[in-house]
DRENPAMI-705151 format. One record per residue (C-alpha): x, y, z; residue in three letters; residue number from 0. Coordinates in steps of 0.25 Angstrom, whole numbers, always signed. Example, Ala and Ser with C-alpha at 12.3 -4.5 7.8 and 13.67 -1.06 7.14 Angstrom:
% residues 2
<atom px="+49" py="-18" pz="+31" residu="ALA" num="0"/>
<atom px="+55" py="-4" pz="+29" residu="SER" num="1"/>
//
This chain:
% residues 267
<atom px="+532" py="-572" pz="-709" residu="MET" num="0"/>
<atom px="+538" py="-574" pz="-722" residu="ASP" num="1"/>
<atom px="+548" py="-586" pz="-725" residu="LYS" num="2"/>
<atom px="+559" py="-577" pz="-730" residu="LYS" num="3"/>
<atom px="+560" py="-568" pz="-719" residu="TRP" num="4"/>
<atom px="+559" py="-578" pz="-709" residu="LYS" num="5"/>
<atom px="+571" py="-583" pz="-717" residu="LYS" num="6"/>
<atom px="+577" py="-569" pz="-715" residu="LEU" num="7"/>
<atom px="+575" py="-568" pz="-702" residu="GLU" num="8"/>
<atom px="+584" py="-581" pz="-701" residu="LYS" num="9"/>
<atom px="+596" py="-579" pz="-709" residu="GLU" num="10"/>
<atom px="+599" py="-566" pz="-700" residu="TYR" num="11"/>
<atom px="+597" py="-575" pz="-687" residu="ALA" num="12"/>
<atom px="+610" py="-583" pz="-692" residu="LYS" num="13"/>
<atom px="+616" py="-572" pz="-693" residu="ASP" num="14"/>
<atom px="+611" py="-570" pz="-680" residu="GLY" num="15"/>
<atom px="+602" py="-558" pz="-683" residu="VAL" num="16"/>
<atom px="+590" py="-558" pz="-674" residu="ASP" num="17"/>
<atom px="+582" py="-551" pz="-689" residu="MET" num="18"/>
<atom px="+566" py="-550" pz="-689" residu="LYS" num="19"/>
<atom px="+559" py="-547" pz="-702" residu="VAL" num="20"/>
<atom px="+547" py="-539" pz="-697" residu="ARG" num="21"/>
<atom px="+535" py="-534" pz="-705" residu="HIS" num="22"/>
<atom px="+529" py="-519" pz="-708" residu="ALA" num="23"/>
<atom px="+514" py="-516" pz="-711" residu="LYS" num="24"/>
<atom px="+511" py="-504" pz="-717" residu="MET" num="25"/>
<atom px="+497" py="-505" pz="-723" residu="ASP" num="26"/>
<atom px="+496" py="-518" pz="-732" residu="SER" num="27"/>
<atom px="+510" py="-519" pz="-735" residu="LEU" num="28"/>
<atom px="+521" py="-526" pz="-726" residu="THR" num="29"/>
<atom px="+537" py="-521" pz="-724" residu="VAL" num="30"/>
<atom px="+544" py="-532" pz="-721" residu="ASN" num="31"/>
<atom px="+558" py="-526" pz="-715" residu="TYR" num="32"/>
<atom px="+571" py="-535" pz="-707" residu="LEU" num="33"/>
<atom px="+574" py="-531" pz="-694" residu="SER" num="34"/>
<atom px="+583" py="-533" pz="-685" residu="VAL" num="35"/>
<atom px="+587" py="-528" pz="-670" residu="PRO" num="36"/>
<atom px="+597" py="-520" pz="-664" residu="SER" num="37"/>
<atom px="+608" py="-528" pz="-657" residu="SER" num="38"/>
<atom px="+607" py="-517" pz="-647" residu="LYS" num="39"/>
<atom px="+595" py="-509" pz="-642" residu="PRO" num="40"/>
<atom px="+593" py="-498" pz="-650" residu="SER" num="41"/>
<atom px="+580" py="-492" pz="-655" residu="ASN" num="42"/>
<atom px="+587" py="-489" pz="-668" residu="ARG" num="43"/>
<atom px="+582" py="-495" pz="-681" residu="THR" num="44"/>
<atom px="+588" py="-496" pz="-694" residu="PHE" num="45"/>
<atom px="+579" py="-497" pz="-706" residu="VAL" num="46"/>
<atom px="+587" py="-501" pz="-721" residu="PHE" num="47"/>
<atom px="+578" py="-499" pz="-732" residu="ILE" num="48"/>
<atom px="+582" py="-506" pz="-744" residu="HIS" num="49"/>
<atom px="+582" py="-503" pz="-758" residu="GLY" num="50"/>
<atom px="+576" py="-508" pz="-773" residu="ALA" num="51"/>
<atom px="+579" py="-519" pz="-775" residu="PRO" num="52"/>
<atom px="+579" py="-525" pz="-759" residu="GLY" num="53"/>
<atom px="+575" py="-529" pz="-746" residu="SER" num="54"/>
<atom px="+578" py="-530" pz="-732" residu="ALA" num="55"/>
<atom px="+587" py="-541" pz="-732" residu="SER" num="56"/>
<atom px="+596" py="-531" pz="-740" residu="ASP" num="57"/>
<atom px="+600" py="-525" pz="-727" residu="PHE" num="58"/>
<atom px="+604" py="-539" pz="-718" residu="GLY" num="59"/>
<atom px="+618" py="-535" pz="-718" residu="LYS" num="60"/>
<atom px="+613" py="-521" pz="-710" residu="PHE" num="61"/>
<atom px="+603" py="-530" pz="-701" residu="LEU" num="62"/>
<atom px="+612" py="-539" pz="-696" residu="LYS" num="63"/>
<atom px="+624" py="-529" pz="-694" residu="GLU" num="64"/>
<atom px="+627" py="-528" pz="-680" residu="GLU" num="65"/>
<atom px="+633" py="-516" pz="-682" residu="LYS" num="66"/>
<atom px="+619" py="-510" pz="-686" residu="ILE" num="67"/>
<atom px="+612" py="-519" pz="-677" residu="ARG" num="68"/>
<atom px="+621" py="-511" pz="-666" residu="SER" num="69"/>
<atom px="+613" py="-500" pz="-669" residu="LYS" num="70"/>
<atom px="+600" py="-503" pz="-670" residu="GLY" num="71"/>
<atom px="+589" py="-510" pz="-677" residu="ASN" num="72"/>
<atom px="+590" py="-513" pz="-691" residu="VAL" num="73"/>
<atom px="+577" py="-516" pz="-700" residu="LEU" num="74"/>
<atom px="+577" py="-518" pz="-717" residu="SER" num="75"/>
<atom px="+564" py="-516" pz="-724" residu="VAL" num="76"/>
<atom px="+559" py="-523" pz="-735" residu="ASP" num="77"/>
<atom px="+554" py="-510" pz="-743" residu="ARG" num="78"/>
<atom px="+539" py="-511" pz="-748" residu="LEU" num="79"/>
<atom px="+537" py="-522" pz="-761" residu="GLY" num="80"/>
<atom px="+550" py="-529" pz="-756" residu="TYR" num="81"/>
<atom px="+550" py="-541" pz="-750" residu="GLY" num="82"/>
<atom px="+537" py="-548" pz="-755" residu="SER" num="83"/>
<atom px="+533" py="-555" pz="-764" residu="ALA" num="84"/>
<atom px="+523" py="-546" pz="-771" residu="SER" num="85"/>
<atom px="+533" py="-536" pz="-777" residu="GLY" num="86"/>
<atom px="+527" py="-525" pz="-774" residu="THR" num="87"/>
<atom px="+532" py="-512" pz="-778" residu="GLU" num="88"/>
<atom px="+530" py="-499" pz="-769" residu="TYR" num="89"/>
<atom px="+537" py="-486" pz="-775" residu="SER" num="90"/>
<atom px="+534" py="-476" pz="-765" residu="SER" num="91"/>
<atom px="+543" py="-473" pz="-756" residu="ILE" num="92"/>
<atom px="+535" py="-464" pz="-744" residu="ALA" num="93"/>
<atom px="+529" py="-478" pz="-746" residu="LEU" num="94"/>
<atom px="+542" py="-485" pz="-742" residu="HIS" num="95"/>
<atom px="+546" py="-475" pz="-731" residu="ALA" num="96"/>
<atom px="+532" py="-480" pz="-725" residu="GLN" num="97"/>
<atom px="+535" py="-493" pz="-723" residu="SER" num="98"/>
<atom px="+548" py="-490" pz="-717" residu="ILE" num="99"/>
<atom px="+540" py="-483" pz="-706" residu="HIS" num="100"/>
<atom px="+532" py="-494" pz="-704" residu="GLN" num="101"/>
<atom px="+545" py="-502" pz="-703" residu="VAL" num="102"/>
<atom px="+551" py="-493" pz="-693" residu="MET" num="103"/>
<atom px="+536" py="-493" pz="-686" residu="GLU" num="104"/>
<atom px="+535" py="-509" pz="-686" residu="ASP" num="105"/>
<atom px="+550" py="-508" pz="-681" residu="TRP" num="106"/>
<atom px="+549" py="-501" pz="-671" residu="GLN" num="107"/>
<atom px="+535" py="-508" pz="-664" residu="ASN" num="108"/>
<atom px="+542" py="-522" pz="-665" residu="THR" num="109"/>
<atom px="+555" py="-514" pz="-656" residu="THR" num="110"/>
<atom px="+545" py="-505" pz="-647" residu="GLU" num="111"/>
<atom px="+553" py="-495" pz="-646" residu="GLU" num="112"/>
<atom px="+554" py="-482" pz="-655" residu="GLU" num="113"/>
<atom px="+565" py="-483" pz="-666" residu="GLN" num="114"/>
<atom px="+576" py="-475" pz="-673" residu="GLU" num="115"/>
<atom px="+577" py="-478" pz="-686" residu="PHE" num="116"/>
<atom px="+588" py="-475" pz="-696" residu="ILE" num="117"/>
<atom px="+584" py="-479" pz="-708" residu="LEU" num="118"/>
<atom px="+593" py="-483" pz="-722" residu="ILE" num="119"/>
<atom px="+590" py="-486" pz="-735" residu="GLY" num="120"/>
<atom px="+595" py="-490" pz="-748" residu="HIS" num="121"/>
<atom px="+594" py="-485" pz="-761" residu="SER" num="122"/>
<atom px="+579" py="-485" pz="-762" residu="TYR" num="123"/>
<atom px="+576" py="-487" pz="-748" residu="GLY" num="124"/>
<atom px="+584" py="-475" pz="-745" residu="GLY" num="125"/>
<atom px="+571" py="-465" pz="-752" residu="PRO" num="126"/>
<atom px="+563" py="-474" pz="-743" residu="ILE" num="127"/>
<atom px="+573" py="-473" pz="-730" residu="ALA" num="128"/>
<atom px="+571" py="-458" pz="-731" residu="ALA" num="129"/>
<atom px="+558" py="-458" pz="-734" residu="HIS" num="130"/>
<atom px="+555" py="-464" pz="-721" residu="ALA" num="131"/>
<atom px="+562" py="-452" pz="-714" residu="CYS" num="132"/>
<atom px="+551" py="-443" pz="-718" residu="LEU" num="133"/>
<atom px="+539" py="-446" pz="-709" residu="SER" num="134"/>
<atom px="+542" py="-457" pz="-699" residu="SER" num="135"/>
<atom px="+536" py="-458" pz="-684" residu="LYS" num="136"/>
<atom px="+549" py="-468" pz="-684" residu="GLU" num="137"/>
<atom px="+562" py="-461" pz="-679" residu="LYS" num="138"/>
<atom px="+571" py="-461" pz="-689" residu="ILE" num="139"/>
<atom px="+585" py="-455" pz="-686" residu="ILE" num="140"/>
<atom px="+593" py="-458" pz="-699" residu="GLN" num="141"/>
<atom px="+590" py="-459" pz="-713" residu="LEU" num="142"/>
<atom px="+602" py="-469" pz="-722" residu="ILE" num="143"/>
<atom px="+600" py="-468" pz="-736" residu="MET" num="144"/>
<atom px="+611" py="-479" pz="-742" residu="LEU" num="145"/>
<atom px="+612" py="-476" pz="-760" residu="ALA" num="146"/>
<atom px="+596" py="-470" pz="-758" residu="PRO" num="147"/>
<atom px="+589" py="-469" pz="-770" residu="ALA" num="148"/>
<atom px="+582" py="-454" pz="-769" residu="MET" num="149"/>
<atom px="+582" py="-446" pz="-782" residu="SER" num="150"/>
<atom px="+572" py="-449" pz="-792" residu="ALA" num="151"/>
<atom px="+580" py="-443" pz="-803" residu="GLU" num="152"/>
<atom px="+592" py="-453" pz="-799" residu="LEU" num="153"/>
<atom px="+583" py="-465" pz="-798" residu="GLU" num="154"/>
<atom px="+588" py="-473" pz="-809" residu="PRO" num="155"/>
<atom px="+579" py="-484" pz="-818" residu="MET" num="156"/>
<atom px="+590" py="-493" pz="-821" residu="LYS" num="157"/>
<atom px="+590" py="-500" pz="-833" residu="TRP" num="158"/>
<atom px="+588" py="-514" pz="-825" residu="TYR" num="159"/>
<atom px="+575" py="-507" pz="-817" residu="SER" num="160"/>
<atom px="+569" py="-507" pz="-833" residu="ARG" num="161"/>
<atom px="+572" py="-520" pz="-835" residu="TRP" num="162"/>
<atom px="+565" py="-526" pz="-823" residu="ALA" num="163"/>
<atom px="+553" py="-520" pz="-824" residu="GLN" num="164"/>
<atom px="+552" py="-528" pz="-839" residu="SER" num="165"/>
<atom px="+541" py="-536" pz="-838" residu="LYS" num="166"/>
<atom px="+548" py="-550" pz="-840" residu="VAL" num="167"/>
<atom px="+558" py="-546" pz="-830" residu="ILE" num="168"/>
<atom px="+551" py="-539" pz="-820" residu="TYR" num="169"/>
<atom px="+542" py="-554" pz="-817" residu="GLY" num="170"/>
<atom px="+556" py="-560" pz="-817" residu="LEU" num="171"/>
<atom px="+558" py="-552" pz="-803" residu="LEU" num="172"/>
<atom px="+558" py="-555" pz="-789" residu="SER" num="173"/>
<atom px="+550" py="-547" pz="-780" residu="SER" num="174"/>
<atom px="+559" py="-538" pz="-774" residu="SER" num="175"/>
<atom px="+564" py="-534" pz="-788" residu="LEU" num="176"/>
<atom px="+550" py="-532" pz="-795" residu="LYS" num="177"/>
<atom px="+546" py="-522" pz="-782" residu="VAL" num="178"/>
<atom px="+561" py="-515" pz="-785" residu="ALA" num="179"/>
<atom px="+558" py="-514" pz="-800" residu="THR" num="180"/>
<atom px="+545" py="-508" pz="-798" residu="ASP" num="181"/>
<atom px="+552" py="-497" pz="-788" residu="GLU" num="182"/>
<atom px="+564" py="-494" pz="-796" residu="LYS" num="183"/>
<atom px="+554" py="-490" pz="-807" residu="ALA" num="184"/>
<atom px="+549" py="-481" pz="-797" residu="HIS" num="185"/>
<atom px="+560" py="-476" pz="-789" residu="HIS" num="186"/>
<atom px="+561" py="-463" pz="-796" residu="ALA" num="187"/>
<atom px="+546" py="-458" pz="-795" residu="ASP" num="188"/>
<atom px="+546" py="-463" pz="-781" residu="ALA" num="189"/>
<atom px="+560" py="-455" pz="-778" residu="LEU" num="190"/>
<atom px="+551" py="-442" pz="-784" residu="LYS" num="191"/>
<atom px="+540" py="-443" pz="-775" residu="GLU" num="192"/>
<atom px="+549" py="-440" pz="-761" residu="VAL" num="193"/>
<atom px="+560" py="-430" pz="-767" residu="GLU" num="194"/>
<atom px="+553" py="-420" pz="-758" residu="ASP" num="195"/>
<atom px="+554" py="-428" pz="-746" residu="ASP" num="196"/>
<atom px="+567" py="-430" pz="-746" residu="TRP" num="197"/>
<atom px="+570" py="-416" pz="-740" residu="SER" num="198"/>
<atom px="+560" py="-417" pz="-730" residu="LYS" num="199"/>
<atom px="+568" py="-429" pz="-724" residu="ILE" num="200"/>
<atom px="+575" py="-424" pz="-708" residu="SER" num="201"/>
<atom px="+581" py="-440" pz="-705" residu="THR" num="202"/>
<atom px="+595" py="-438" pz="-704" residu="PRO" num="203"/>
<atom px="+601" py="-444" pz="-719" residu="THR" num="204"/>
<atom px="+614" py="-454" pz="-723" residu="ILE" num="205"/>
<atom px="+614" py="-455" pz="-737" residu="MET" num="206"/>
<atom px="+625" py="-467" pz="-742" residu="VAL" num="207"/>
<atom px="+628" py="-466" pz="-758" residu="HIS" num="208"/>
<atom px="+638" py="-474" pz="-767" residu="GLY" num="209"/>
<atom px="+644" py="-467" pz="-779" residu="LYS" num="210"/>
<atom px="+645" py="-481" pz="-787" residu="LYS" num="211"/>
<atom px="+630" py="-481" pz="-785" residu="ASP" num="212"/>
<atom px="+623" py="-485" pz="-799" residu="SER" num="213"/>
<atom px="+611" py="-486" pz="-795" residu="ILE" num="214"/>
<atom px="+605" py="-474" pz="-787" residu="VAL" num="215"/>
<atom px="+613" py="-465" pz="-792" residu="PRO" num="216"/>
<atom px="+624" py="-456" pz="-782" residu="PHE" num="217"/>
<atom px="+617" py="-444" pz="-785" residu="GLY" num="218"/>
<atom px="+606" py="-447" pz="-775" residu="ASN" num="219"/>
<atom px="+615" py="-442" pz="-764" residu="MET" num="220"/>
<atom px="+614" py="-429" pz="-771" residu="GLU" num="221"/>
<atom px="+599" py="-428" pz="-771" residu="PHE" num="222"/>
<atom px="+597" py="-433" pz="-756" residu="VAL" num="223"/>
<atom px="+608" py="-420" pz="-753" residu="LYS" num="224"/>
<atom px="+600" py="-413" pz="-763" residu="LYS" num="225"/>
<atom px="+587" py="-418" pz="-755" residu="HIS" num="226"/>
<atom px="+589" py="-419" pz="-741" residu="TRP" num="227"/>
<atom px="+586" py="-410" pz="-729" residu="THR" num="228"/>
<atom px="+588" py="-420" pz="-717" residu="ALA" num="229"/>
<atom px="+605" py="-421" pz="-711" residu="PRO" num="230"/>
<atom px="+611" py="-430" pz="-723" residu="LEU" num="231"/>
<atom px="+624" py="-438" pz="-722" residu="SER" num="232"/>
<atom px="+629" py="-445" pz="-738" residu="THR" num="233"/>
<atom px="+639" py="-454" pz="-739" residu="VAL" num="234"/>
<atom px="+645" py="-457" pz="-753" residu="ILE" num="235"/>
<atom px="+650" py="-471" pz="-756" residu="LEU" num="236"/>
<atom px="+659" py="-468" pz="-768" residu="GLU" num="237"/>
<atom px="+663" py="-480" pz="-773" residu="LYS" num="238"/>
<atom px="+648" py="-489" pz="-768" residu="LYS" num="239"/>
<atom px="+636" py="-491" pz="-775" residu="GLY" num="240"/>
<atom px="+624" py="-493" pz="-773" residu="HIS" num="241"/>
<atom px="+624" py="-507" pz="-764" residu="ILE" num="242"/>
<atom px="+633" py="-502" pz="-756" residu="PHE" num="243"/>
<atom px="+625" py="-506" pz="-743" residu="PRO" num="244"/>
<atom px="+627" py="-520" pz="-748" residu="PHE" num="245"/>
<atom px="+640" py="-522" pz="-754" residu="THR" num="246"/>
<atom px="+646" py="-511" pz="-741" residu="ASP" num="247"/>
<atom px="+637" py="-513" pz="-731" residu="PRO" num="248"/>
<atom px="+646" py="-509" pz="-720" residu="GLU" num="249"/>
<atom px="+644" py="-494" pz="-728" residu="ILE" num="250"/>
<atom px="+631" py="-495" pz="-720" residu="VAL" num="251"/>
<atom px="+634" py="-503" pz="-707" residu="ILE" num="252"/>
<atom px="+645" py="-491" pz="-704" residu="ASN" num="253"/>
<atom px="+635" py="-479" pz="-709" residu="LEU" num="254"/>
<atom px="+622" py="-484" pz="-699" residu="VAL" num="255"/>
<atom px="+633" py="-486" pz="-690" residu="VAL" num="256"/>
<atom px="+639" py="-474" pz="-689" residu="ASP" num="257"/>
<atom px="+627" py="-468" pz="-692" residu="THR" num="258"/>
<atom px="+620" py="-474" pz="-679" residu="VAL" num="259"/>
<atom px="+634" py="-468" pz="-672" residu="ASP" num="260"/>
<atom px="+632" py="-456" pz="-675" residu="LYS" num="261"/>
<atom px="+616" py="-456" pz="-670" residu="LEU" num="262"/>
<atom px="+621" py="-462" pz="-655" residu="ASP" num="263"/>
<atom px="+631" py="-450" pz="-654" residu="LYS" num="264"/>
<atom px="+628" py="-439" pz="-644" residu="PRO" num="265"/>
<atom px="+621" py="-428" pz="-649" residu="LYS" num="266"/>
//
């Protein structure tokens, strides 16, 4: 195992959390993910999917959170291209979604028990989580999208993204930032390619977005309302921006706990 993964496991252990880094195989690719077992017996698993840039470690707060761990196992995925030295970018949303399936399959093989999955995607992790709901052998019972970038027309190419693509600056970037920069340049095309797929989703969905989001336009909420036929609940955060899961993690923690409590209520 890579030294950085061993170091990360030790850091979690110091906090009393039994986190293991696992590696799901997908053809010639490897998908790395962090896994924390539920603190109580459970066949429910939460899967966190990061945006661009990002990493599996971004969701450390939630992997360690007892309120979430008491409700199920917690996974956080290093998306394709991230966390590797090569810095290779993969623009296909369908391919990223396939990698999430591989993680779910690998986790079920590890637990030796069929799981009920709740996918939680932030930013560009939103459409990837959504697309994973389309063709799944695994049982996905809920989709949660946090400030998701869903609309190709609303996908902005910020000045700093263009700046980062200049040869001089690009050469100075870390592999993760190179992937994010390359990916960002293809976001609009990748989103357009799967736009007709959204109406085919049947998984109950919750979308949360802040009105002060200056990175992914709030207009994505109207886009989702227009294209979704699955049961959809929306939460508007009047005074929050794009990174509310990290500045205000209790919003996500409470949402996850409340969602599970509702799912567990007798029908």
